[in-house]
C-alpha positions in Angstrom: 42.1 4.8 25.5 43.1 8.0 23.8 46.5 9.5 24.5 47.4 13.1 23.7 51.1 14.2 24.0 52.5 17.7 24.1 56.0 19.1 24.6 57.0 22.0 26.8 60.5 23.4 27.1 62.2 24.5 30.3 65.7 25.8 31.0 67.0 22.3 31.7 65.4 20.6 28.7 62.1 19.3 27.2 59.2 18.1 29.3 56.6 15.9 27.7 53.0 16.0 29.1 50.6 13.2 28.3 46.8 13.3 28.8 45.0 10.0 28.9 41.2 9.8 28.1 39.3 6.7 29.0 37.2 5.9 25.9 35.7 2.7 27.2 32.3 4.4 28.1 32.2 6.1 24.7 32.9 2.9 22.9 30.3 1.1 24.9 27.6 3.7 24.1 28.6 3.6 20.4 28.3 -0.2 20.5 24.8 0.0 22.1 23.7 2.6 19.5 25.0 0.4 16.6 23.2 -2.7 18.0 20.0 -0.7 18.6 20.1 0.7 15.0 20.7 -2.8 13.7 17.7 -4.2 15.6 15.5 -1.4 14.3 16.6 -1.9 10.8 15.9 -5.6 11.0 12.5 -4.9 12.3 11.7 -2.4 9.6 13.1 -4.7 6.8 11.1 -7.7 7.9 7.8 -5.9 8.6 4.9 -7.2 6.6 3.4 -3.7 6.3 5.1 -0.9 4.4 7.2 1.6 6.4 8.2 4.9 4.8 10.1 7.8 6.4 9.9 11.3 5.0 11.2 14.7 6.1 9.2 17.9 6.6 9.5 18.7 2.9 8.0 15.3 1.8 11.3 13.8 0.7 11.6 10.1 1.2 14.3 9.1 3.6 13.6 5.4 4.0 11.5 2.9 2.0 11.4 -0.7 3.3 11.1 -3.9 1.3 7.3 -4.2 2.0 6.9 -0.8 0.3 8.9 -2.0 -2.6 6.5 -4.9 -3.0 3.4 -2.7 -2.7 4.5 0.2 -4.9 6.7 -1.7 -7.4 9.5 0.8 -6.9 13.0 0.0 -5.6 14.2 1.9 -2.6 17.0 3.4 -4.8 14.3 4.9 -7.1 12.3 6.5 -4.3 14.7 7.6 -1.6 15.4 11.3 -2.2 12.2 11.7 -4.3 9.0 13.4 -3.1 6.5 11.1 -1.5 3.8 12.5 -3.8 5.0 10.2 -6.6 3.3 7.4 -4.6 -0.1 9.1 -4.7 -2.8 9.6 -7.3 -3.2 13.1 -8.5 -6.3 13.8 -6.3 -4.2 13.2 -3.2 -1.0 15.1 -4.2 -2.3 18.6 -3.7 -3.8 17.7 -0.3 -0.5 16.2 1.0 1.5 19.4 1.1 -1.4 21.3 2.6 -1.8 18.7 5.4 1.9 18.7 6.2 2.2 22.5 6.1 -0.9 23.0 8.2 0.4 20.6 10.9 3.9 22.2 11.0 2.3 25.7 11.2 -0.6 25.0 13.6 0.0 21.6 15.2 -3.5 20.6 14.2 -3.5 16.8 13.6 -5.6 16.0 10.5 -3.4 13.0 9.5 -0.7 12.7 12.1 -1.4 10.0 14.7 -4.7 9.1 12.9 -5.1 6.0 10.7 -7.2 6.5 7.6 -8.0 4.8 4.3 -6.3 6.3 1.3 -5.3 5.2 -2.2 -1.7 4.5 -3.3 -0.3 4.6 -6.8 2.2 2.0 -8.1 5.0 2.6 -10.5 2.8 1.4 -13.4 0.1 3.9 -12.6 -2.3 1.4 -11.1 -3.8 2.2 -7.7 -4.7 0.2 -4.6 -6.6 0.9 -1.3 -4.4 1.2 1.8 -4.7 2.1 5.4 -2.2 4.8 6.3 -1.0 5.7 9.9 1.4 8.6 10.2 3.5 9.4 13.2 5.9 12.3 13.9 9.4 12.3 15.4 12.2 14.9 15.7 15.6 14.6 14.1 18.2 17.4 14.5 15.3 19.7 15.7 13.2 19.1 12.6 10.1 17.0 12.1 10.3 13.7 10.3 7.3 11.5 9.6 6.9 7.8 9.5 4.1 6.2 7.6 2.8 2.6 8.2 1.0 1.3 5.1 -1.3 -1.7 5.2 -2.6 -3.0 1.8 -6.4 -3.3 1.9 -6.7 -5.0 -1.5 -7.5 -8.5 -0.2 -9.9 -7.1 2.4 -11.8 -5.0 -0.2 -12.0 -8.0 -2.5 -13.4 -10.1 0.4 -15.9 -7.4 1.2 -17.0 -7.2 -2.4 -17.4 -11.0 -2.6 -19.5 -10.9 0.6 -21.7 -8.1 -0.8 -22.1 -10.1 -4.0 -23.0 -13.3 -2.0 -25.5 -11.3 0.0 -27.1 -10.0 -3.2 -27.3 -13.5 -4.6 -28.9 -14.7 -1.4 -31.5 -11.9 -1.6 -32.2 -12.8 -5.2 -32.5 -16.5 -4.2 -34.9 -15.6 -1.5 -36.9 -13.4 -3.8 -37.0 -16.1 -6.5 -38.0 -18.7 -4.0 -40.8 -16.4 -2.7 -42.0 -15.7 -6.2 -41.9 -19.5 -7.1 -43.8 -20.3 -3.9 -46.5 -17.7 -4.6 -46.7 -18.8 -8.3 -47.1 -22.4 -7.2 -49.9 -21.3 -4.9 -51.7 -19.6 -7.8 -51.2 -22.7 -10.0 -52.6 -24.9 -7.3 -55.8 -22.7 -7.1 -56.1 -22.7 -10.9 -55.6 -26.4 -11.2 -58.0 -27.1 -8.4 -60.7 -24.9 -9.9 -60.2 -26.5 -13.4 -60.6 -30.0 -11.9 -63.8 -28.8 -10.1 -65.2 -27.4 -13.3 -64.2 -30.5 -15.2 -66.3 -32.6 -12.8 -69.3 -30.2 -13.0 -69.4 -30.2 -16.8 -71.4 -33.1 -18.3 -70.3 -34.6 -21.6 -72.2 -33.2 -24.5 -72.5 -34.7 -28.0 -71.2 -31.5 -29.6 
């Protein structure tokens, strides 16, 4: 409870007035909000995929541990920086244009749509990733959350599958050539044997 006390003077003396506010509901709401924030933070921190939060100007507000593993930056290095540092040069110019276009027109070219893009690690190396972007409001301004899924393993598997399919085709082709060549040899050998039987021994 909150107690406010004031003093008023009358002819006979001082009068004290107290106003009591019941704060139990406010305390309960604050507790619920704290617990909700803690659950959300635990969810984001333990997510397998990267979760990044940026403001309307592209400044990183949150960078979860999965993002740290993917991009090789610590959260302390990235929070407050522009998200473009995580993109190869070819994507950087497009990023600001997409965000500005969405804020100006509401046209969703990247917001709410998953797409395959390329991320850039701290050491400059790149990797394929699936990026899904959502929008929320904070204090009346747009903020954006990106969910990042690393596609490196999937791409490697796809490449191995393509290579295996190529080898299978080469094997089938080689087998077909060998079979056809064997057929030709059979004909040649058969004809040679036939001719050998037809030719009579000669003294010369």
